[in-house]
C-alpha positions in Angstrom: 74.8 98.5 119.1 78.4 98.8 121.7 82.1 99.3 120.5 81.5 102.3 117.8 83.8 104.3 119.3 88.1 104.1 120.4 90.7 106.0 121.7 91.2 108.2 124.9 92.4 111.6 125.0 92.2 111.1 121.1 88.7 109.4 120.6 87.0 108.6 117.3 83.4 107.1 117.2 82.1 106.3 113.5 78.5 105.4 111.7 77.5 104.2 108.8 76.8 100.9 106.8 78.4 100.0 103.0 74.7 100.3 101.6 73.5 103.3 103.6 73.9 106.9 102.8 77.1 107.1 103.9 79.6 107.0 106.8 80.5 109.9 109.7 83.4 110.0 112.1 83.7 112.6 115.5 86.6 112.7 116.2 87.4 114.5 120.0 90.4 115.7 121.6 92.0 117.5 118.2 94.3 120.2 119.3 93.3 123.2 118.4 95.1 125.1 115.5 96.3 122.2 113.1 96.1 123.1 109.5 93.2 120.8 107.9 91.1 120.8 104.9 89.4 118.4 102.4 92.2 118.6 100.0 94.2 117.5 102.9 91.7 114.4 103.6 91.6 113.2 100.3 94.7 112.0 99.8 94.6 109.0 101.5 91.4 108.9 101.1 92.0 108.4 97.0 94.6 105.6 98.3 92.0 103.9 100.3 88.8 104.0 97.6 87.5 101.0 96.1 88.2 101.2 91.6 91.5 102.9 92.1 93.0 99.8 89.8 92.6 96.7 87.9 93.5 94.4 91.2 91.0 95.6 93.3 86.9 96.2 93.4 85.5 98.4 90.8 82.9 100.0 93.0 83.1 103.8 91.6 83.5 105.9 95.2 84.9 109.0 94.9 85.0 109.0 98.6 85.1 112.9 98.8 84.8 114.1 102.5 82.6 116.7 104.1 83.9 118.6 107.1 80.9 119.3 109.3 82.1 120.7 111.9 85.7 121.2 113.8 86.9 123.7 111.4 87.3 127.4 110.9 89.3 129.2 108.3 91.2 126.0 107.6 92.0 125.3 111.3 90.9 122.9 113.8 89.0 124.8 116.4 89.6 122.4 119.5 86.0 121.5 119.5 84.4 117.6 118.0 85.5 117.5 114.2 82.9 115.9 112.2 83.7 114.2 108.7 81.0 112.9 106.4 81.8 110.5 103.5 78.5 109.5 101.5 78.0 107.0 99.4 77.3 106.7 96.1 77.6 103.3 94.0 75.5 101.3 96.2 74.1 98.0 94.2 72.0 96.6 96.9 70.4 94.4 94.4 73.2 92.6 93.9 72.6 91.3 97.7 68.9 90.2 97.0 69.3 86.2 96.4 71.4 85.9 99.7 69.6 87.6 102.6 68.4 84.4 103.9 71.8 83.0 103.3 74.6 83.2 105.4 78.3 83.9 103.0 80.9 81.7 104.3 83.7 84.2 105.8 81.4 86.6 106.3 79.6 88.3 109.9 76.2 87.4 108.8 75.4 84.6 111.4 77.5 85.8 114.1 75.0 89.6 113.6 71.8 87.0 113.2 73.4 85.5 116.2 73.6 88.8 118.6 70.8 91.2 117.5 68.2 88.1 115.4 68.2 90.6 112.6 71.1 92.3 110.1 71.5 94.4 107.2 72.3 92.1 104.2 73.0 94.4 102.3 77.0 94.1 101.7 77.4 93.4 105.6 76.0 96.0 106.7 78.0 98.1 109.9 80.8 95.1 109.2 82.1 95.8 105.9 85.0 97.5 105.1 83.5 100.3 103.6 83.0 101.7 107.4 86.8 102.1 107.0 86.6 105.3 105.0 86.2 107.4 107.7 88.8 105.5 109.7 91.2 106.7 106.8 90.4 110.3 107.2 90.8 110.3 110.9 93.8 108.6 110.6 95.1 111.8 108.2 94.1 113.7 111.4 96.2 111.5 113.6 98.9 111.6 111.2 99.1 115.9 110.9 99.3 115.8 114.7 102.0 113.4 115.3 104.3 115.6 112.4 103.5 118.8 114.2 104.1 117.2 117.3 108.0 115.2 117.0 107.9 114.7 113.0 106.4 111.4 113.6 105.7 109.5 110.2 103.5 106.4 109.5 103.7 104.5 106.7 102.6 100.9 105.4 103.4 98.8 102.5 102.4 94.9 101.4 105.1 92.8 102.4 103.3 88.8 101.4 100.7 88.2 98.6 100.1 84.3 98.7 103.7 82.0 98.9 104.5 86.1 97.1 107.2 88.1 99.7 109.1 91.5 99.2 112.8 91.7 100.6 112.3 94.7 102.6 116.4 95.4 103.9 115.2 98.1 105.9 111.4 98.6 106.7 112.5 102.5 108.8 113.9 103.0 105.3 110.9 102.8 103.2 109.1 106.0 101.8 105.4 106.9 100.9 107.1 107.6 97.3 108.8 103.9 97.0 104.9 102.5 98.2 102.8 104.8 95.9 105.3 105.0 92.3 107.9 102.9 91.1 110.9 103.9 89.7 109.3 104.1 85.9 106.8 106.5 87.4 104.0 104.4 87.1 101.4 104.0 89.9 102.9 100.6 92.4 99.2 99.5 92.1 99.8 96.7 94.9 101.9 99.0 97.3 105.0 96.8 97.7 108.1 98.5 97.9 109.7 95.5 96.0 109.4 96.2 92.4 110.1 92.6 91.6 107.6 91.4 94.2 105.4 93.9 93.1 105.3 92.7 89.8 104.6 89.0 90.8 102.4 89.8 93.6 99.9 91.7 90.8 100.7 88.6 88.4 99.4 86.0 91.3 96.2 88.6 92.1 95.2 88.1 88.4 95.7 85.0 88.4 93.6 84.3 90.8 90.9 86.6 90.0 90.4 84.5 86.7 89.9 81.7 88.7 86.8 83.6 90.6 88.8 83.3 93.8 90.7 85.3 96.1 93.8 85.8 97.7 96.0 86.7 101.7 98.9 88.2 102.5 100.3 90.3 104.8 100.6 93.9 105.4 104.2 96.2 107.7 103.4 99.0 109.2 106.4 101.4 110.3 106.7 104.5 112.1 109.3 106.8 112.7 111.0 109.3 115.0 108.6 108.4 117.8 109.9 109.4 120.9 110.1 107.4 123.2 107.9 106.7 126.3 104.3 106.4 124.8 102.5 103.8 126.7 101.5 102.4 129.8 102.9 99.3 131.6 100.3 97.6 132.4 96.7 97.3 130.2 96.9 99.9 128.1 100.4 98.7 126.5 101.0 100.5 123.6 101.5 97.3 121.6 98.2 96.1 123.1 96.3 99.1 121.9 98.2 98.7 118.3 97.0 95.1 118.3 93.5 96.0 119.0 93.4 98.8 116.7 94.5 96.7 114.1 92.3 93.6 115.2 89.6 96.1 114.5 89.9 96.1 110.6 88.0 93.8 108.7 89.9 90.4 107.7 92.7 91.0 109.8 93.8 87.2 111.7 97.4 88.3 112.7 99.4 90.9 114.5 103.0 90.7 115.0 105.5 93.6 116.2 109.3 93.4 116.0 110.5 90.0 115.3 106.8 88.2 116.4 106.3 84.8 116.1 110.3 84.3 115.2 111.1 84.7 118.5 110.0 81.6 119.5 113.1 79.5 118.0 115.3 81.8 120.0 117.8 82.1 123.1 116.9 85.1 125.0 121.3 86.0 124.4 119.8 85.8 120.4 116.9 88.0 121.3 117.6 90.6 123.4 118.8 93.9 121.6 121.6 95.7 123.7 121.7 99.0 124.8 124.7 101.5 123.1 125.3 105.0 123.6 123.6 106.7 120.8 126.5 109.0 120.0 124.4 110.7 117.0 122.2 111.8 119.5 124.9 112.8 122.3 126.9 114.8 119.6 124.0 116.5 118.5 123.8 120.3 120.1 121.5 120.5 123.1 120.8 117.1 124.0 121.0 116.1 127.4 117.7 113.7 128.4 119.0 110.2 128.9 116.2 109.4 126.6 118.2 110.7 124.1 121.1 109.4 124.8 120.9 105.5 124.6 119.4 103.5 122.3 119.9 99.5 121.0 122.5 98.1 118.6 119.6 96.3 116.9 115.3 96.3 117.0 114.0 92.8 117.5 111.7 94.6 120.1 110.2 96.5 117.4 110.0 99.9 118.8 108.6 98.7 122.5 109.7 97.6 125.6 107.4 96.5 128.9 104.6 98.0 126.1 106.5 101.6 126.2 107.8 103.1 123.3 112.0 102.9 123.0 112.6 104.9 120.1 113.2 102.9 117.6 110.6 102.2 114.6 107.8 101.0 115.6 107.6 98.2 113.0 104.2 95.8 112.9 102.8 93.1 110.8 99.1 92.2 110.4 98.3 89.2 108.4 94.7 89.6 106.5 92.8 86.9 105.2 91.7 86.3 101.5 88.3 88.3 100.6 85.6 85.8 101.3 82.5 87.3 98.6 83.5 84.7 95.8 81.6 84.6 92.4 82.1 80.9 92.7 79.5 78.4 94.6 80.2 77.3 97.7 78.3 75.2 100.4 75.9 77.3 103.0 72.9 77.1 105.1 69.7 79.4 105.5 68.7 81.4 108.2 66.4 78.4 108.6 69.8 76.0 109.3 68.7 74.2 105.8 71.5 73.2 103.6 72.0 75.4 100.2 75.0 76.8 98.1 75.8 80.5 97.4 77.0 83.1 94.7 78.4 86.3 95.7 77.5 88.9 92.9 78.9 92.2 93.2 82.3 93.6 93.0 84.7 92.6 95.4 88.5 92.9 95.9 90.8 89.2 94.8 93.0 90.6 97.3 92.7 93.0 99.7 96.1 94.0 100.8 96.6 97.0 98.0 93.6 99.1 99.7 94.5 98.2 103.5 97.1 99.8 103.6 96.0 103.0 103.9 93.5 101.7 106.8 96.4 100.3 108.8 98.4 103.3 108.6 95.4 105.2 109.8 95.1 103.1 113.1 98.5 103.0 113.6 98.0 106.5 113.6 95.4 106.7 115.7 96.8 105.1 118.3 99.9 106.9 118.6 98.4 110.5 118.5 95.9 109.1 121.7 99.4 108.2 123.3 101.4 111.3 122.7 98.1 113.7 123.7 97.4 111.4 126.7 101.1 111.4 127.9 101.2 115.2 127.5 98.0 115.5 129.5 99.5 113.5 132.4 102.6 116.0 132.2 100.7 119.0 132.6 
């Protein structure tokens, strides 16, 4: 199987299946000297792990990471970094009844068509379980961004079904607002609009009672990103970010900035006008022209010509409803015979709450990769 690696200067390679012993990631290109412990990795892994609230899958996994290589005395060594996360709560017996049936919405048929063989236990390699080590790699990437230029990546849920959040300024949303309500209680749906969050939870619970699932959308915002990341042709920053998000399970659409809103606009409405960056001009020691110019709006989502502009990078991903359902659906067997299927097991009625740290991780990995590539070109 090809396609298990991603990135250039910062390159991750993952291996593992949802019902195997565990998942592992090897990260090449991590600069030496970055402080890193297993406790650092746990922060985002706990945001991604199953069983964290009543509106996600109840599979119980600690997702405790083990750093196998690349760290000495609490700092990265500059060599390959290896991280392992073991599986603990597999229930492979839940899938015995469907090993000869194709689950609607899953990769069962396409895996058989490509390989003539598949791991039917929960989807094997195509399962979202694989993303736990991506999230671990994302923690490392976030550290690179913070140390290099104070970059931050924050994601949140903006829509579940027909419930939409109102976010006045995406770049102002903080991780605290995503994770915690004003009352101090956990924000289990990860929507910073408290009113919308409550309605989202009600919808998810209603859908779960029906034995069904619901889709939605996430917004991911990167701030303090310097202008100049990305290449102007095939390696456009927007192209690599789109590939990163599309590589995550269940993503059916990606847009940035004004996105599909551009189709009804005239050029005079869509263009972001360049203006003096007064705040940076007043800052002592700022002489680079890139620091002296900004735009009056950000419909371009922080990228022009595939290169970052210094404004917040704003992306959105459409996430489909969970395909595994306990209600009966029509399907066929591997032999092409009509039958019906009910998927047992523990599944998310809505993927969005756990999708957020996955999306943040992939965006951070792309940005850190492009930063390191740019620095390498400057040497």
